[in-house]
C-alpha positions in Angstrom: 23.7 -13.7 -14.6 22.8 -14.5 -18.2 22.7 -11.7 -20.8 19.3 -10.7 -22.2 20.1 -12.2 -25.6 21.3 -15.5 -24.1 18.1 -15.7 -22.0 15.9 -15.0 -25.0 17.7 -17.7 -27.0 17.3 -20.2 -24.2 13.5 -19.6 -24.1 13.3 -19.9 -27.8 15.1 -23.3 -27.7 12.8 -24.7 -25.0 9.8 -23.5 -26.9 8.4 -21.1 -24.3 6.7 -19.1 -26.9 3.1 -20.3 -27.0 0.1 -20.9 -24.8 -2.6 -22.6 -26.9 -0.8 -21.3 -29.9 -1.3 -17.7 -29.0 1.2 -16.3 -26.5 4.4 -14.5 -27.5 6.9 -13.9 -24.8 8.7 -10.5 -24.6 11.9 -12.3 -23.7 11.9 -14.4 -27.0 10.1 -12.4 -29.6 13.1 -10.5 -30.8 14.6 -13.9 -31.9 11.6 -14.7 -34.1 12.0 -13.8 -37.7 8.3 -14.0 -38.7 5.2 -13.3 -36.7 2.4 -14.5 -39.0 -1.0 -13.0 -38.1 0.5 -11.0 -35.2 2.3 -8.3 -37.4 0.4 -7.0 -40.4 2.2 -5.5 -43.4 1.7 -1.8 -42.4 3.8 -2.4 -39.2 7.3 -2.7 -40.6 9.2 0.1 -42.3 10.1 3.7 -41.6 8.6 5.4 -44.7 6.1 8.1 -43.9 2.6 7.5 -45.3 1.1 9.9 -47.9 0.0 13.0 -46.1 -3.6 14.0 -45.6 -5.4 15.9 -42.8 -5.9 14.3 -39.4 -9.1 15.6 -38.0 -11.9 14.8 -35.5 -10.0 13.0 -32.8 -9.3 13.8 -29.2 -11.0 14.1 -25.8 -14.6 15.0 -26.0 -15.0 13.6 -29.5 -13.0 16.0 -31.6 -9.9 18.2 -31.8 -8.4 20.8 -34.1 -6.9 19.5 -37.4 -3.2 18.5 -37.1 -0.4 18.2 -39.7 -0.7 15.1 -41.9 2.5 13.5 -40.6 4.6 14.5 -37.6 7.8 12.7 -36.4 9.7 13.4 -33.2 13.5 12.8 -33.2 13.6 10.6 -30.2 16.8 8.5 -30.0 16.6 4.7 -30.3 17.7 2.8 -27.2 17.6 -0.9 -26.6 16.6 -2.3 -23.2 19.6 -3.6 -21.3 17.6 -6.0 -19.0 15.4 -8.8 -20.1 12.1 -7.5 -18.8 12.7 -3.8 -18.2 11.3 -2.3 -21.3 9.6 0.4 -19.1 12.9 2.0 -18.0 14.3 1.9 -21.5 11.2 3.5 -23.0 11.4 6.2 -20.4 15.1 6.7 -21.0 14.3 7.3 -24.7 11.8 10.0 -23.8 14.1 11.7 -21.3 17.0 11.7 -23.8 14.8 13.6 -26.3 14.7 16.4 -23.7 18.4 16.2 -23.1 18.1 14.4 -19.8 20.8 11.7 -19.5 19.9 8.9 -17.1 20.7 5.2 -17.3 18.3 2.3 -17.2 19.9 0.8 -14.1 19.4 4.1 -12.2 15.8 4.3 -13.3 15.2 0.6 -12.4 16.7 0.9 -8.9 14.1 3.5 -8.0 11.2 1.1 -8.9 12.0 -1.0 -5.8 11.4 -4.4 -7.3 9.1 -6.8 -5.5 10.8 -10.2 -6.3 8.3 -12.4 -4.6 7.1 -15.2 -6.9 3.4 -15.4 -8.0 0.7 -17.7 -6.9 -0.3 -19.7 -10.0 -3.6 -21.3 -11.0 -4.0 -24.7 -12.6 -4.3 -23.2 -16.1 -1.0 -21.3 -15.9 -2.8 -18.2 -14.9 -1.5 -15.8 -12.2 -3.8 -15.6 -9.2 -1.8 -13.4 -6.8 1.4 -11.3 -7.4 2.9 -7.9 -6.7 1.4 -4.5 -7.6 3.0 -3.0 -10.8 1.2 0.3 -10.0 3.6 0.7 -7.0 6.7 -1.4 -7.8 8.4 -3.4 -10.5 7.0 -6.9 -10.2 9.4 -9.9 -10.2 12.9 -10.4 -11.3 14.0 -8.0 -14.0 16.2 -10.7 -15.7 13.6 -13.4 -15.1 11.0 -14.9 -17.4 7.7 -13.4 -18.3 6.4 -16.9 -19.4 7.2 -19.1 -16.4 6.7 -16.4 -14.9 9.3 -15.1 -12.6 9.3 -11.5 -13.7 6.8 -9.0 -15.2 7.1 -5.2 -15.2 5.8 -1.9 -13.9 2.9 0.4 -14.7 2.3 4.1 -15.3 2.3 5.7 -11.8 5.9 4.6 -11.2 7.1 5.8 -14.6 5.2 9.1 -14.3 6.9 9.8 -10.9 10.3 9.1 -12.4 9.6 11.3 -15.4 8.6 14.2 -13.2 11.5 13.6 -10.8 14.0 13.7 -13.6 13.0 17.0 -15.1 9.5 16.7 -16.8 7.2 18.2 -14.2 4.4 18.6 -16.8 4.3 14.9 -17.7 0.9 13.4 -17.5 0.0 9.7 -17.0 -2.9 7.4 -16.3 -5.4 5.0 -17.9 -8.4 5.8 -20.1 -6.6 8.1 -22.5 -8.7 8.5 -25.7 -6.5 7.6 -28.7 -7.1 11.1 -30.1 -5.4 12.6 -27.1 -2.4 10.5 -27.7 -2.3 11.6 -31.4 -2.7 15.2 -30.4 0.3 15.0 -28.0 2.4 13.4 -30.7 1.4 16.1 -33.2 2.4 18.7 -30.6 5.9 17.2 -30.5 5.6 15.2 -27.2 6.7 11.6 -27.1 4.3 9.2 -25.4 5.2 6.0 -23.5 2.5 3.4 -23.9 1.8 -0.2 -22.7 0.9 -2.7 -25.4 1.5 -6.3 -26.4 5.0 -7.3 -27.7 5.2 -6.6 -31.4 1.5 -5.7 -31.3 0.5 -9.4 -31.0 -3.1 -10.2 -30.1 -2.8 -12.5 -27.0 -5.1 -13.4 -24.1 -5.4 -11.2 -21.0 -6.0 -12.0 -17.4 -6.4 -10.4 -14.0 -4.5 -11.2 -10.8 -5.0 -9.8 -7.3 -2.0 -8.0 -5.9 -0.8 -8.7 -2.4 -2.5 -5.4 -1.4 -5.8 -6.3 -3.1 -5.4 -4.3 -6.2 -6.8 -5.9 -9.4 -4.1 -6.1 -12.0 -4.8 -6.6 -15.7 -1.9 -8.5 -17.3 -0.6 -10.3 -20.3 2.4 -12.6 -20.7 3.3 -10.3 -23.7 3.1 -7.0 -21.8 5.5 -4.5 -23.3 6.2 -0.7 -23.1 7.6 1.5 -25.8 7.7 5.1 -27.0 5.5 6.6 -29.7 7.5 9.1 -31.7 5.2 10.1 -34.6 1.7 10.2 -36.1 0.1 10.2 -39.5 -3.5 10.1 -40.6 -3.5 6.3 -40.4 -0.5 5.2 -38.4 1.7 5.9 -35.4 5.5 5.6 -35.3 7.1 3.4 -32.7 10.6 3.5 -31.0 10.7 -0.1 -29.8 13.2 -0.8 -27.0 13.1 -4.5 -27.6 15.7 -4.3 -30.3 16.1 -0.5 -30.8 13.9 -0.6 -34.0 11.7 2.1 -35.4 8.6 1.3 -37.5 5.1 2.4 -38.2 2.0 0.6 -37.1 -1.6 1.1 -38.1 -3.8 3.1 -35.7 -6.4 0.3 -35.6 -3.8 -2.2 -34.4 -2.3 0.2 -32.0 -5.7 1.1 -30.5 -6.6 -2.6 -30.0 -3.3 -3.1 -28.1 -3.7 0.2 -26.2 -7.1 -1.0 -25.0 -5.6 -4.2 -23.7 -4.0 -2.2 -20.9 -6.9 0.2 -20.4 -5.4 2.9 -22.6 -2.3 3.3 -20.3 0.2 6.0 -21.2 2.6 8.6 -19.9 2.8 11.8 -22.1 6.4 13.1 -21.8 6.4 16.9 -21.9 
């Protein structure tokens, strides 16, 4: 089996990066030095922004003021399998609470459905597995061809609770303010976004069981570990990097996956 790095390099060589000049594959993006238009200047760097009050955000249209900048000392971990960012992001959050569990162990309990998708004429996925119940595809496959994809919040939430975080909360439709409030309270949050916060097309496939699944070829999961008045801090398992991204860009990506998150507490 190829290593994750070798696989990413292979896809970069064959040019599996773009669909109509827009798509960025999770399995190659770490090899790209520059991402023009996909990554604005506020994204990169680990310097905290200038503090000012963070107010008026949260469920129901408002919340109590929070400190200007809060960071959570969540360890940086790199994903060990090409497409299993979800297990690695959860591993980071569990490690923050002193829970030591490996990615292979977490992945094994996602019961991967390795059946291949039914594809349409425009390289769109028509039918595939259900990431709300199982990891979809081959974990060391390609998200561009595609032969592999990922897993969504219910599976990750069950794992978080089973491994010692019974108060963890997950779902879709989280207001961004609720995510910021969780971070300000010292709780890491696992979210689903586009790789490197790129803006790429979205589609919907029908799972074998009839579930409608919103998807992107750049689907990615990572751990939020800080908040400021204008930015959120990211622990990105793609390459074990930490950086800040503007709230506006985060919220656009967050909406791509129906504001999907697991609050780890």
